[in-house]
PLY file of the C-alpha trace (Angstrom):
ply
format ascii 1.0
element vertex 221
property float x
property float y
property float z
element edge 220
property int vertex1
property int vertex2
end_header
-71.36 -131.80 -161.13
-73.13 -130.87 -164.34
-76.28 -130.05 -162.38
-74.24 -127.71 -160.16
-72.77 -125.96 -163.22
-76.21 -125.58 -164.79
-77.58 -124.15 -161.53
-74.68 -121.71 -161.30
-75.13 -120.60 -164.91
-78.87 -120.09 -164.41
-78.31 -118.02 -161.27
-75.66 -115.93 -163.00
-77.95 -115.32 -165.98
-80.78 -114.21 -163.68
-78.42 -111.83 -161.87
-77.29 -110.31 -165.17
-80.91 -109.90 -166.31
-81.83 -108.22 -163.03
-78.83 -105.89 -163.27
-79.74 -104.92 -166.84
-83.34 -104.23 -165.84
-82.16 -102.11 -162.91
-79.82 -100.18 -165.21
-82.64 -99.54 -167.68
-84.92 -98.40 -164.85
-82.31 -95.94 -163.57
-81.83 -94.66 -167.12
-85.55 -94.06 -167.51
-85.68 -92.26 -164.17
-82.78 -90.03 -165.17
-84.60 -89.16 -168.41
-87.91 -88.56 -166.63
-87.58 -84.72 -166.64
-86.89 -84.70 -170.38
-89.79 -87.10 -170.98
-92.07 -84.88 -168.89
-91.07 -81.74 -170.78
-90.93 -83.08 -174.32
-93.67 -85.71 -174.47
-96.48 -84.11 -172.46
-98.46 -80.88 -172.35
-95.96 -79.28 -169.95
-94.11 -77.30 -172.62
-97.19 -75.46 -173.90
-98.50 -74.76 -170.40
-95.30 -73.32 -168.91
-94.63 -71.12 -171.96
-98.16 -69.67 -171.87
-97.91 -69.02 -168.14
-94.57 -67.32 -168.76
-96.21 -65.10 -171.38
-98.90 -64.14 -168.88
-96.32 -63.02 -166.35
-94.33 -61.15 -169.00
-97.48 -59.44 -170.27
-98.40 -58.29 -166.80
-94.81 -57.06 -166.27
-94.98 -58.07 -162.61
-91.33 -59.19 -162.53
-91.29 -62.35 -160.37
-94.98 -62.40 -159.48
-96.22 -65.11 -159.48
-92.91 -66.76 -158.48
-91.33 -69.22 -160.88
-91.89 -72.07 -158.42
-95.63 -71.36 -158.40
-95.84 -71.32 -162.20
-93.88 -74.57 -162.50
-96.03 -76.20 -159.80
-99.22 -75.11 -161.54
-97.88 -76.30 -164.89
-97.02 -79.69 -163.38
-100.44 -80.25 -161.87
-102.18 -79.11 -165.06
-99.94 -81.51 -166.98
-100.90 -84.41 -164.70
-104.56 -83.45 -165.07
-104.42 -83.31 -168.88
-102.25 -86.42 -169.20
-104.27 -88.49 -166.70
-106.05 -90.64 -169.36
-102.76 -91.30 -171.15
-100.91 -92.16 -167.94
-103.76 -94.41 -166.81
-103.61 -96.29 -170.10
-99.85 -96.70 -169.76
-100.31 -98.05 -166.25
-103.03 -100.52 -167.27
-101.45 -101.70 -170.52
-97.75 -101.68 -169.67
-96.73 -101.12 -166.05
-99.12 -103.45 -164.25
-98.56 -106.40 -166.64
-94.81 -105.81 -166.33
-94.94 -105.79 -162.53
-97.06 -108.95 -162.61
-94.42 -110.52 -164.91
-97.00 -111.10 -167.63
-95.00 -109.31 -170.33
-91.33 -108.61 -171.02
-89.59 -105.27 -170.65
-89.45 -104.77 -174.43
-93.16 -105.42 -174.80
-93.89 -103.07 -171.91
-91.93 -100.35 -173.69
-93.92 -100.86 -176.88
-97.21 -100.77 -175.01
-96.21 -97.68 -173.03
-95.09 -95.74 -176.10
-98.38 -96.22 -177.96
-100.56 -93.96 -175.72
-97.89 -91.23 -175.81
-97.67 -91.51 -179.59
-101.44 -91.13 -179.87
-101.41 -88.04 -177.66
-98.48 -86.41 -179.44
-99.78 -87.19 -182.93
-103.06 -85.40 -182.15
-101.15 -82.23 -181.26
-98.49 -82.44 -183.99
-98.86 -80.61 -187.29
-98.43 -82.69 -190.41
-95.94 -80.15 -191.72
-93.67 -80.57 -188.71
-93.85 -84.35 -188.82
-93.13 -84.39 -192.55
-90.05 -82.25 -191.94
-88.34 -84.92 -189.83
-89.64 -87.83 -191.89
-88.23 -86.29 -195.07
-84.90 -85.56 -193.37
-84.47 -89.19 -192.34
-85.72 -90.42 -195.71
-88.43 -92.51 -194.07
-91.51 -93.57 -195.96
-94.92 -92.15 -195.13
-96.18 -94.13 -192.11
-99.42 -96.02 -192.49
-100.29 -95.85 -188.80
-99.14 -94.20 -185.59
-97.21 -97.32 -184.61
-95.03 -96.91 -187.71
-93.83 -93.44 -186.64
-90.48 -93.66 -184.79
-90.56 -92.03 -181.39
-87.31 -90.21 -182.21
-89.11 -88.54 -185.13
-92.41 -87.82 -183.43
-90.97 -86.14 -180.32
-89.12 -83.23 -182.03
-92.07 -82.70 -184.40
-94.39 -82.57 -181.40
-92.12 -80.10 -179.58
-91.94 -77.54 -182.38
-95.70 -77.84 -182.88
-96.19 -77.14 -179.17
-93.86 -74.14 -179.37
-95.85 -72.68 -182.26
-99.17 -73.20 -180.47
-97.83 -71.74 -177.22
-96.51 -68.63 -178.96
-99.84 -68.16 -180.75
-101.67 -68.23 -177.42
-99.04 -65.95 -175.90
-99.52 -63.43 -178.70
-103.25 -63.28 -178.03
-102.53 -62.75 -174.33
-100.11 -59.90 -175.03
-102.54 -57.85 -177.16
-104.74 -56.36 -174.36
-101.68 -55.60 -172.23
-100.01 -53.90 -175.19
-103.10 -51.76 -175.78
-103.03 -50.59 -172.16
-99.32 -49.71 -172.43
-99.94 -47.72 -175.62
-102.89 -45.83 -174.13
-100.98 -44.95 -170.98
-97.91 -43.90 -172.96
-100.07 -41.67 -175.22
-101.75 -40.02 -172.23
-98.42 -39.33 -170.53
-96.98 -37.88 -173.74
-99.98 -35.60 -174.17
-99.61 -34.41 -170.58
-95.91 -33.72 -171.07
-94.82 -36.33 -168.51
-92.04 -37.70 -170.68
-89.75 -38.64 -167.78
-92.39 -40.76 -166.04
-92.05 -44.46 -167.03
-95.33 -45.63 -168.62
-94.87 -49.11 -167.10
-95.19 -47.67 -163.61
-98.62 -46.25 -164.43
-99.91 -49.07 -166.64
-99.02 -51.88 -164.22
-101.94 -51.27 -161.81
-104.36 -50.99 -164.73
-103.13 -54.26 -166.24
-103.45 -56.05 -162.93
-106.93 -54.56 -162.43
-108.03 -55.65 -165.90
-106.62 -59.13 -165.39
-108.45 -59.50 -162.08
-111.76 -58.10 -163.38
-111.92 -60.50 -166.33
-110.81 -63.42 -164.09
-107.64 -63.84 -166.12
-106.25 -66.98 -164.53
-109.54 -68.79 -165.10
-109.57 -67.77 -168.76
-105.94 -68.72 -169.30
-106.32 -72.15 -167.71
-109.61 -72.71 -169.56
-107.94 -71.85 -172.87
-105.09 -74.24 -172.12
-107.43 -77.11 -171.23
-109.55 -76.56 -174.33
-106.49 -76.41 -176.57
-105.78 -80.11 -175.99
0 1
1 2
2 3
3 4
4 5
5 6
6 7
7 8
8 9
9 10
10 11
11 12
12 13
13 14
14 15
15 16
16 17
17 18
18 19
19 20
20 21
21 22
22 23
23 24
24 25
25 26
26 27
27 28
28 29
29 30
30 31
31 32
32 33
33 34
34 35
35 36
36 37
37 38
38 39
39 40
40 41
41 42
42 43
43 44
44 45
45 46
46 47
47 48
48 49
49 50
50 51
51 52
52 53
53 54
54 55
55 56
56 57
57 58
58 59
59 60
60 61
61 62
62 63
63 64
64 65
65 66
66 67
67 68
68 69
69 70
70 71
71 72
72 73
73 74
74 75
75 76
76 77
77 78
78 79
79 80
80 81
81 82
82 83
83 84
84 85
85 86
86 87
87 88
88 89
89 90
90 91
91 92
92 93
93 94
94 95
95 96
96 97
97 98
98 99
99 100
100 101
101 102
102 103
103 104
104 105
105 106
106 107
107 108
108 109
109 110
110 111
111 112
112 113
113 114
114 115
115 116
116 117
117 118
118 119
119 120
120 121
121 122
122 123
123 124
124 125
125 126
126 127
127 128
128 129
129 130
130 131
131 132
132 133
133 134
134 135
135 136
136 137
137 138
138 139
139 140
140 141
141 142
142 143
143 144
144 145
145 146
146 147
147 148
148 149
149 150
150 151
151 152
152 153
153 154
154 155
155 156
156 157
157 158
158 159
159 160
160 161
161 162
162 163
163 164
164 165
165 166
166 167
167 168
168 169
169 170
170 171
171 172
172 173
173 174
174 175
175 176
176 177
177 178
178 179
179 180
180 181
181 182
182 183
183 184
184 185
185 186
186 187
187 188
188 189
189 190
190 191
191 192
192 193
193 194
194 195
195 196
196 197
197 198
198 199
199 200
200 201
201 202
202 203
203 204
204 205
205 206
206 207
207 208
208 209
209 210
210 211
211 212
212 213
213 214
214 215
215 216
216 217
217 218
218 219
219 220
């Protein structure tokens, strides 16, 4: 009788553990879009691509789906070493039941922390550390993920806007030149954007703009 009770208790405990693991897995999957946006290079890439389209003033060309798709594949390309390390150090040992779920989480967070810390400004990280009253961390492992992620995000926003500003300058010059020429010719009623758009597209094509933008993004990481 006691053996039957022990067997029942063991089976019930295993079922509870499996249910908890399944719940945690579903939670992670539901947070996957936020993780992709906030803990990878996706934020910087999609903002810069958005600046390119705004600078060209081509409305919905390229379409938003194309920009997001390009940003996703560039993100996977840039994050490939980090994702490979997560797979080797955390996922595969977890699937082989060599480590626990908690240990897998710790191992998986380390590569992401290393990537984010390289792109995060000390000023931004200090802002959140000082707000929480935390002591200066001695290593990357001592930085809480809840502190590193927002610091990384605002650093990425600053970098993306800096790149976007540099992209806007040549387009702004073309708009100013076209507007000045139209004013001197007395064509006040003619929208300058209508005339400058072909010149901006021509300039962008001649200098191989997409190549330069993607190259700048890759070299910024």
